[in-house]
N, C-alpha and C positions, 0 to 999 in steps of 0.2 A: 250517466256521465256527469261529473261535477262541473260547475261553471268555472271558467278560467278567465284571468285578466289578460287581454290581448291588446297589443299595440300594432297599428298598421301605419307604415311610413311610405307614402307614395305621393308624387306631385300631381297625379292624374285624379281629378275629383270623382269622375265616374267610377274609376277602379276602387277608390276608397269607399264610396257609397255602396257599391255592389258587394265588396268583401264584408263591410260592416253588416249589411242586411243579412248576408248568408250566415255569418257567425253569430249574430244576435238571435237568429231563429234557431241556432244550435244551442242557445242558452248561455252564451258567453258574454262577458262584459268587455266592450270594445272602445278603445280610444283611437283617434286618427290624427296624424300630423302630415303636413304637406311637404316637409323637408327634414333632413337628418338633424339639423341644428335644433329644431323644435322637439323632435323625438328624443334627443339626448337630454334636453331640459326636463322632459317628463320623467325620464328614467332616473334622474337625480332625486325626484320627489317621491316616486312610488315604484314598487316592484311589479314587473310584468312577467307572467309565466311563459307567454309566447310573444315573440316579436317578429313581425313580417315586414321586410324592407325591400323596396324596389332598388335597382342598381343605378340607373341613370337619372339623377335628380339635380336640381340647382343646389349650389352651395357645397354639397358634399355627396360623394358617390356612396352607393350601398355597401361596398366592401369596407370603406372607412367608417361608416356608421356601425357596421358589425364589429369592427376592431375596437372602437371606443365603447360600444354597448357592453362588451365583455368586462369592462372596468366597473360599470355601474350595476350590471345585472349578470354576474358570472354564471348563474345557474339557469338563466332563461333559455328556452328553446328558440333558436333564431332560424328563421326561414328566409333565405334570399330568393328573390324572383326577378325575372327580366323577360323581355320579349325575345332576346337573343341569348346565345350561349355564354353564360357568366358563371357557370358552376365552379370552375377552378378558382376564379377570383374570390368568390364567397368562401370556398373551402379554405383557402390560404388565410383568409381574414378571421376564421374561427366560427363560421356559421355551421349549423347542424345539418341542414339539407337545402336543396334548391328545387324550385318549381318553375317551369316555363309558364309565362303568363297566358299562353294559348290554352293551357289546361288547368290553370290554378283553381277555377271554380269547381271542377270535378275532383281534383286531387286533395284540396285543402281539408275538407271535413273528414274524409277517411284517414288522412295523415294524423290529424289531431286525435281522432278516436284511437288510432293505433298507439299513439304516444301514451295516452291515458291507460290503455289496456296493459302496457308494459311497465307502468309506474312512472311517476314524474321524473322527467329529465333523462329517460333511458332509451327511448325509442330509436331516434335516428342516430344518436351517438354510438349505440351498439353497432350500427351498420358501418360506422367509420372503422371500427377495429376488426369487425368480422364480416368481410364481403359476402360470405355465404348467406348471411341473413337477408341480403338483398333478394336472393332467389326465394327464400322463405316468405318474405314480405309480398313478393309478386304472386307467388302461388296462393297465398292466403286470400289475397284480394282479387283472384281470378284474372290476373293479367296474363298468365301463361296457361291456365287450364280452366277447369270447371269451377263454378261458384260454390263455395263451401261454407261461408260464414253468414250466419243469419243476421248479424248486426251490420252488414254492408249497406251502403246507401241503396235506395230503390233503383231498380233496373232503369237504364236509359235516362238518368237524372237530368242530363242536359241535352242529349242528342237522341231523338227518337229512332234513328237508324243505326246507331252504333252502341257499343258497350259503354257503360257509365264511366269507365276509366280507360282512356286511349293509350296512355303510356305511363310508366312508373315515375314517381318523383326521383330525383337524383340523390341518392345517399352516397356521398362522395367516395368514389373509387379512383381509378386512374383518370388522367385528363382525357385520354382517348375514349374511355367509357362514357364520361360525362358529356363529351362533345357529341358522341353518337346518339345519346338519349335526348339531349336538348335540341339537336338540329333535325331530328326526324320530323318530316312534314306530316301534318294530320289536319283533319277537317276542323273548321271553326265551329265552336259549340253553338248549338241551336239557340239556347237561351241568350247567349251573347249577341247573336245576330238580331234577335228580337229587341233587346235593350238598345243596341246601337241604332237601329232603325226607328225607334220610337213607337214600336208596336205596343210596348208595355213599359212600366217603370221598374226600377230595381226593387221597390217594395212589393210590386205585384209578383215578380219572379221569386223573391224570398218567401212570400206567402204560399206560392205554388209549390215550392220545394218542401216547405213544412207540411203541406197537405199530402204531398206525394209520399212522404214517409209513412203515412197512415193508410195509404191505398197501394194498389199494385198497378196504377195507371201510368201511361206515358206522360211526359211533361206537357205535351200539346193537349192531351185530353183534359188534364187538370186545368190548364189555362182557359180552355173553351168552357168547361163547367163553371169556372169562376166568372165567366163573362168578360174577360179582359182580352180575349183573342177570338177572332172569327174562325170558325171551322174551315171556311173556304180559303183562308190564307195559309194554312199549314203547308200544303203541297207546294205553293209558290215559294215559301221560305226554304223548304227542303231542296227545291230545284236549284236555288242560288247556293245553298250550302254545299252542294255537290261540286261547285266550281271554285270553292274557296280553300282548296288544299294548299295552295301556295300563292305567292305574289303574282306570278304570271297568269294563273287562272283568274285571279281577281281583276287584273288589268284587262284581260281579253273580253270579259263580258260587258264592257262599257256599252251603254245604249242610251237612247233618248236624245233630246236636242242638245247640241254641243254648248257647254257653259264655259264662261271665262274662269280662269284659275281662281280668282278671289271668290267667285260664287260657289265653286266646288268646295273650297276650304270652309266657307261659312256654312254650307249645307252639312258638312261633316262635323260641325262644331269644333273645328280644329283651331280657329282663330275667332276673335270677336270683331264686330263691326268697327270698333274704335281702333283695333290693331291694323285692320285692313285700311282704314282711312289714313292712318299715319304712314303706312307703307306707300299708299297711292300718292300721298303728299310728297314723300321723298322722291317718288318716281317722276312727278311733275317737275321737281326742282333739279333733278340730276339727269333725267332722260334715260335712266337705267331700266333694266328689265325687272318686272315685278317679282318673278321667281327668285332672282339673284338677291334682290333687296330683302325678301322674306327670309332667305337663308342667312344673310348677313345679320339680320335682326334676331336670329335664333328662333324663328317661328316655324322653320322647316329644316330638315336635313337635306343634303344634296341627293341622297338616295330617294327620299320621299318626293322631292321635286321631280326627279327623273321619272319615277313611276306615275306620278300624277299627270305629267305631260303626256306620257304614253296613254293613260286612261282617257285624257281629253282628246287626243288624236283619234283614238278608237271610237269615240262618240260620233264622229262625222263620217265614218266609213260604213259601208253596207255590212249588215250582220245576218247570219243564217236565221231562219224563222224559229229555230230551236233555242235561241238565246233566251235564258230565263228572265232577263230584264226587259224584253220587248213586250209591248202591251198585249199582243195577240197570244204570246206564250203564257202570260199571266192569266188571261181569260181561260185558256185551256186548263192550266194547273188548278184554277179555282172551280172548274167544273161548269163554267157558264157556256162554253162552246166546244165543239169537237174540232179535230185537226182538219177534217174535210170542210167544215164550215169556214174555218180560217182561210184555207187555201182558196175557196171560192170567193170570199170577201176580198182577199188580196188581189185576185185577178180583176174583179170589178173595180177595185180602187185604182189600179193602173189605167183603166179606161176612163174613169170619171174624174180623177184628180181630187176626189173628196178624201177626208180623213177616214182612217180605218174604223174608228168608232161610229161615225155617221153611217158608213156602209153596213156595218153589223146591225145597227138599229133599224135601218131601212129594210133590210132583209128579214127582220123579225127574229134574228138569232139571239139577241139580248135586249134588255131594257136599258134606258138611259142611266138608271141608277147603278147598273152593273158596270158600265163604262166609268162612271165617276168613282166607284169603289176601286176598280182595277187601276185607275190612274193614281189614286192615293197610295195603294199598295206599291205601285211601281216607284213612286217617290221615296217611300220608306225603305224599300229594298235597295234603291240606288244609294241612299244614305248609309245603309249597312255596308255595302260594298266599298264605298269611299273610306269609311272608317277602317275597314280591313286593309285596303290599299295603303293607308297611312301607317297603320300599326305594323303590317308585315314589311313595310319599307323602312322601318326604323332599325338601323343596324348599329350606329356608333354615336348617336347623339344623346344628350342628357334629357330624360322624360318629362310630355305633356300635356302639355296640356292638352284644358278642355280638350284634352288631348294635347296639351302643350308638350312639345318635345324640346329638348334643351338646345343650347346654342352649339353651332359648329364653329370651330375656331378658324374662320375665314374672314379676314378683314375686320371691320368694326362690328361689334356684337352688342346686343342690348342686355345680355345677362351675364352675371358674374360667374356663371358656370362655364363660360367659354374657356377652353383650355384648362379646365377645372383646376385652379390653383388655390390652395389654402395653406395656412401655416402648418396644419397637421400633415401635409404632404411632404414636409421636409425630411421625414424619415431619419436618416443618419446624418443629416446636414449639421454642421457645427456653427456655433455663434461667432460672428465676426463684428467687433465693435465699431468698425469703420463703415459698415454698410449704412447708407442714408439716401433719402429721397426728399429733398427739400422743396419748399415753395417760397420763393423770395418776393414775388409780386402776385397778389391774388385779388382780382376784382370781384370774384364770385362769392368768396366766403366759405372755403373748404373746411371740413373737419380736420382736427389735428391728428396726424398719424403718430403712432408710437411703436410700430413694429414694421421692419423692413425685410423683405424676403426676395430671393432670386432663385431661378431654376433654369436648367437647360437639359432637355431630354430628347427623345427620338422624334417628338412631334413639334415642339416649340421652345422658344426662349422667352423668359418673362422676368421683369422686375416690378415690384409693387410696394406701395405704401399702405399699410393696414392699421386698423385699430384692434389690438389683441392683447390679452394678458400674458400669454406665453406661447410657445411653439405648438402646444396641443389644444389651444383654446378653440372649442367648436363654434363659438359665437363671433368669430372674427368678422370684421367688416372691411371691405376694400375701399380706399379713398381714391388712389390713382394707380394706374397700371400701364406699362408699356409691353406689348407683345410682338414677337416676330415668329411667323410660321416657318417651320423647316420645309424647304422645297421637297416635292415628291421624289425627286432624284437629285442628288448632290448635297453639298455641305451648306451650312449656314452662311449668309452673306458676310462679306468683309465690311466692317464699319469703322475701323481705326482711321482717325484723321478726317472723317467725312462729315459733311452737313447735309441732312436730308430735308426735303420739303414734305409736309403732310399732304398738300394738294399738288396737282400737276403744275410744275413750275419750270420754266426754261432755264433758270439759273442753277437749280439744284436737282439732284437725283431724287425721285419719289421714294419716300420711306416705305420699306418692304414690310410694314407691320401696322400696328394700331396703337393709338394713344387713347386710353379709356379713362373716363371720369365717372366713378360710381358714387363718390361722396357718402359712403356708408350704406347705400341702397342695394337691393338685390338686382335691380335692373335699372336701366337708364336710357333717357333720350337726350342726354347731354352729349353733344358730338364735337370732337375736336376736328375741324374741317380745314384748318389752315394753320400755317406757322412752320417752325423748323425744329429739328432735333439734331444736335451736334455731338460727336463722340471724340474723345481725346485721341491723340496719335497712337498710343499704345493699347487702345481698347480692343479686346477680342470677346466675342460672345461666349466663348468657352472658358474664359479666365477672368481677369480683372477688366472691368468696364466702368467708364466714367464719362460725364459730359453734362450738357445743359439743354434746356428746352425753352422755347419762346413761342407760345401757341395761342390761338383764339378759340374759345369755347362757345358753341352755340347751344342755348338751352331750349330744346323743343318741348321740354316738360312745362315750360312757363306759359302762363295765361296772358302775359304781356304781349301787346301787338304794337309795332312789329317785333318779331322774335329777337330777344336780347342776345348780345355777344359779350364775352368777358375775356380779359387778357390774363394769361397765367404765365409766370416765368419761374424757373428754379433749376436745381442741379441734381445729379444722381451719381452715386459712387458705390459699386458693389464688387465683391468677390463672388462670382457666380456659383450658386449651390450653397450659399450660406445665408444666415439670417442675423438680425440684430434687434433685440428688444431694448430700446434706449429712449425712454420718455424724455430725458433731458435734451436729447438731440432733435426732438420732434419740431416740425415747422409750425 
């Protein structure tokens, strides 16, 4: 198979590294980008034969990346991927196929080989026009029957207990078929659990997969032979894998000493110590709940928070001895003790009050080094489960990181992906030369905006001042933005003739939205925490809206102490759903 030029676009660094390693060992040339804007810039400079893009990312979603990629790389084979069901969105945007992230490590290499076997640019596109080929594809790759192709990947490439391909990639048929395929629950890949928990690196996994092609061994056997995995650890990992079929299974096996929310997120690599410190600082200033602050800052989705709190709660409840994360069960899985020895030790522990490990050593069942090793494995398995909880709990947020997930549009957010609005989202919107968002008084020194855009959809209302060349500019930068979330039940609030306060204020009604200052950055810790927003008498969020603002900006990004505050004043005037590219009118 010839080497291909591949572009990977994903905001999750570990995903990028793992896919890069996998494809480079297949002999391909791989470039990686952390967002769609950077990816499109690369597409303008060079041609990629295969483009792999995530869906939920800062700045631009994957379907929009796909749409614009077709302009620069019309013949590229575009693969959309996501942790949740996004097949229809990618199909409508012009992608060739879709892979669920839970299975992308197993499915990607054979999909690319199949494409090459059919000739450049023909593999998945043929499936689009001829649904019967889906069945042929599945039969050839042993998804429906016996294995028949000698060039298939090695047996059990990622999961020693199951077939190498757990479900087919989605070659777009009906929305119902796509949904059925992408939402089918299945076990978390063995290799992914090992990488998530830190048992081995993505490079180790890539080398093992390459060696596995030359042998007929299971992945675990190759890793043990390479010296990067202990043979005694395999069964413990497999026991955890059995419980990771879905989010509920992952949450229920919580074990160990109960940890604080921030500590769990740090252990999973989901946030950095700096991000946690900033959130804790805000908690001290406001008295708010840490979880809600993390959601507002775009570091967690509401679904992830709920699942993580369930996991945390389960840590402090009694668990059956068969829980694969309990120390005793890990010692059994590793072959150090028997079930009878564990039961006897647990009985003596209740009488003595000693730790289980101490009792097992005193009884001569294990050596101290076995306990030390099992505790280390327990920590790594706990990390793997936490990563699974956070990834399986990602439903509607923009993707991340270090597992960063994108912002949820609830209150003030730290990422421009909140309520993901970009000039390219205007679709069929028309230009309106009266749209404007001015800054008449500026103590901070904001960048000059030259593009003004507004929208109102099923989720939110937004007006913003950007820096952009035109309506399709993928490199747009947001300077200012005012958002209002649509209530879960009911219509948008009435704003005509009203003055709202940003903070709690006895004189004015609290503003039901957010005033965001990005100043051209992807994320921000500049917070508008006080001031007022006034709307003209005839303003409606679904039609013409105008008014003024007089707010105080607190710059938590600043190294100055005490934290500086800046006064901003200006006006806005929009016909909702239109845009205006008017450099002469910029503030």
